[in-house]
N, C-alpha and C positions, 0 to 999 in steps of 0.2 A: 504494499500500499504507499502512498504516497506521505501518508501522513506520519509514516514511521521514520521516512528521514529527518522527521525535525520533532524528537521524541523529547528535544530541548525546553519546547516550549510550555510555559507554567500553563496548565489549561486553566487552573484557579486566579491566574490573573486575565488569559486569554480564553474566556470560557465561550467561546463560539464555534459552529461547524463550520468547516475547512470544506472550499467548494473551488472548484478549478473550470474553467475556461479554455479549451482550445483556441489557439491563434496558430497564424500562418509563422510568428516569429517565437511563439511557446508559448507555457502554459501561463493563464493569468492564474494566480491565489486569491481568492475574493471571501467574502463574507457578508450576510444577505439574512437580515436580524428583524422580526417583529414586522408589521403591516402596519400600513396606511400612509401618508404623504410620504414619500422619499425622498431621504435625504443621502447626499453621496458625500463621502469624504475623500477626500485628495491629499497624499501627504509630500511631503520633501526630501531631503535631502541629509545624512543618509537614515532617515528612519522608512515607516513601515507600517500598516494598519494598526499593529499593536499601538502605537501610541495614541488612540483613538477610543481604546479599551472601556474606559471609566465615563467615556459621554454616551458610548453605545449601549452600554450597559443599562444606563439610565434610558435612554431615549427610545429604546428597543419596544416598550412596552406602551407607546403610541404612535410610532414613527417606524416606516420600513427603512432601516439602518443599512447602507451598501459602502462597503468600503475596498477596494482593492490594492492590493501591492503592483505596483509597476513591477514590468519583466525586468530583471537585474536585481529588485527588492526583495525584501522578505523572504516570503515562502515562494513567491515567483519561479518562475526558469531564470537562470543567467547565462544565456548563449553569450561566446565571446564575439558573435559576426553581426552583431546590428548595432545601429548608429547610437543609440543611447540620449540621441538629443530630445529637446524638451516635444519638439513635431512629433516625434515617435510614440512617447509616452502620451500627449493629445490625439493623435490617432486609436489608442488603443481604449483610450478612453471612452470616445467616442462606440468604438466596438462594442465596449458591455454595455454601454448605454443602448444602443441599439437591439443587442441581443439580450437583453435584460428585459426589454421594451418600457422602459424606467421615461413615465410623464410626469409636467411638472415637477421638476428635479429642484432643491435647492442644494446650491455645493457648499461644500467648507473646506475648507484652502488655508494648507501651511504651507508657507517657504517656497520650494517650486511647483507647489500646489496650485500656487496663484496664478501663473501665464498658461499652463496646462487646462484648468478648470476654464480661464478665461476665455482661450482659445476655443472650447465647446459654446460657451457660453454667447463669445462673439456672433459666431456661426449659427448657433440655432437658441436665439434669444425668448424665442415663442416657448421653450420648453423649459425654460429656467423662471423657478419662480421669485429666488430670493439667492443671496449670496451672506455666507459667513468669511470672515477673513481672520485669522488669524497670522499674526507676524509674517507678513505674504510682499510678494512686490507684484506689476505686471507691466514694467520700463525697463528702459534701457539702465545698466546698474553705471551709466557714466557718471561723475561726481560724488558717486556711494564711497567715500575714499576707503571705510575698513572693507568694503566687499570687493572694491576693485583691487587690493594689495592680495588678499586671499585669493581672489580667482586667477589673479596674475601669478603667484607662486605653486597653488594647487592644480591651476589648468595646464601648467607646464609638464616638460618630457620628466623634472624632476618630483613635480606631483604626481606624475604617473606611476616611477616608480615605488614612493611612499604610499600611494594606495595599495598598487596592486602588490607589495612583499609586506607591507605593513599596517595595512589595513587602519590607516592614518584616521579617516575620517570618524568612523563610528567609534573608536577607540579612545580618541583625545580631541574631538572637535564639538561635545556634546554637553559636558561637564563644565567647560569654561563660559559657556553663556549659558548654564542654568544662572538666576538670582539667588537661590538657595540651594547649593550643591548638595546637602544632604537630602533633599530628594530623589536625587541620582543614586538609588544604593547599590550595590555591589551586583545585585540579582537584577537588576530592572536593566542596568549597562550591558549585563551578557545576552537579553536581550535585542538588543543592537549591534553588537560584535557577531556574533553567532551565525545571523544569514548569511554571512561572506567569510565561508570557513577557506577557501582555495584562493591562489593568485588572480586564478581565471575569473573566480565569480566577481570581481572588484570594478570592473570596467566602467560600472552604471554612475559609483559614487563621483569616480573621475570626471566621467563625463557630463555630469550637473557643473562641476567646478571649471571646467573649459569653457561649456555653453554662455557661463555670464559675461563672459567677453565675447564670445565668437558669436551670439547669436543676438548682438545688439538690436539689430536693425528689424528681428523679428518680433523681439518684444516692443520696441519702440511703435513699429504698427499695431502691435496687440491694443497697445494703450491708445493711441489716435482712434479706435474705433471705439471708445468704450461710449459713446453718445448711443448708440444702439440700446445700449442697458438701464436708459433715463427713467424708467417707469418700474426699472427693478431693486424692491427694496435691499439693502447693503448693511450690515450689522460688521462691526471691525470690534474684535476682542481682542486687545495687545499686551504683552507684556511692555513695561515700559524700562524695564532693567535688559532689553536687546542691546548690544554693543555692535550689532550688524545693521536691524531695521530699526530703525530708530522712530521717535516721536515725527520726523519729518517726513516719514514713507507712511506714516499712521495717516498723517493730516493733507498727504498726497491722495489716497483713499478718500477722507472726507471731501475734499476741493471737486473730487471727481464725479462724485454721484450725487443727484438732488435728493434722494430720499436715504438718507444715511441715519445711520444709529452705532453709539458706539459704547463700550466697556472696557475700562484699563483695569492692568494688575500692576500697581506701585512697584510691586517687590519681587515681581516674577521676569523670567529673561525669555528667548527668542522661544523653545519648545516650551509651546501655553499649555498644549491638549495634556503633553507629557508632565509638566511641573505643577500647572493649577489641578491637575485630575477634576475631580467630583465640585470643585470650587467654579469650573466652567459649566459646568451644567445649566446653573439657573440664568445667566444671560444669554444661554444658547434658547433655552424655553421663553424667556419672558419676550424675545424676536419672535419666536414661529408663533406665539400664541397673539399677538398682534399681527400678524399676515393677514391680508386681506382673501377671503376664497374665492376660489376663482369661479 
């Protein structure tokens, strides 16, 4: 069984049925919990659907919660012969939405989940009910000095060497951007390290770092099209102790969308769904309750 490969997953932490979708590029792992209005959770780098476990455990009583692991991440396949560009992941998100026939979707996006989710939302605005944005972006990183420096180093051949040989992003890049590092326990840390057991399984983490600079034009085209979502409600839920995506990026989301609300966590860093855990549930529930019926 496929699940036998992942016996390291603590099913008390991640108590969901694993499902698998065959695609031309490999098998996508996803979970599909509950019934009702659809919420699709999109992760970033170097995380996977595990990051949303606290939120999904709560919301599945009232909503249909779907969360995938991009190819190259989590419990999905990790082939070495695909591009791993964000556009590639966006194509697979669309494929999942189509094959599961997800309608009137609320997208929950973090980190690279922002541009990946927005790529779908901008192409199919009539199928997107609302947007929830945890510390993310959807534009060129030009001028975002910390991100530019990180991408310059980690997106280089040196960065590839470090990602491939030492799995540096899940090992060393998550804890430093927590507000309270004690919340990132050794056990939880292992759930982000173990999806990448071999050198050949780590291409996806490096390619996201490389894409931050290499895909500037694509990112800016996404942001330039945002007006098609002017009638779409959006809520930002932001960790204010994020050293990479700061209040400046939060305010850019706020200025870019007319129907906007926000909730801030002053003591939390970049990985808000992981660090805040159940504390993130009420700001989400309040937003969902206020959404207009279709």
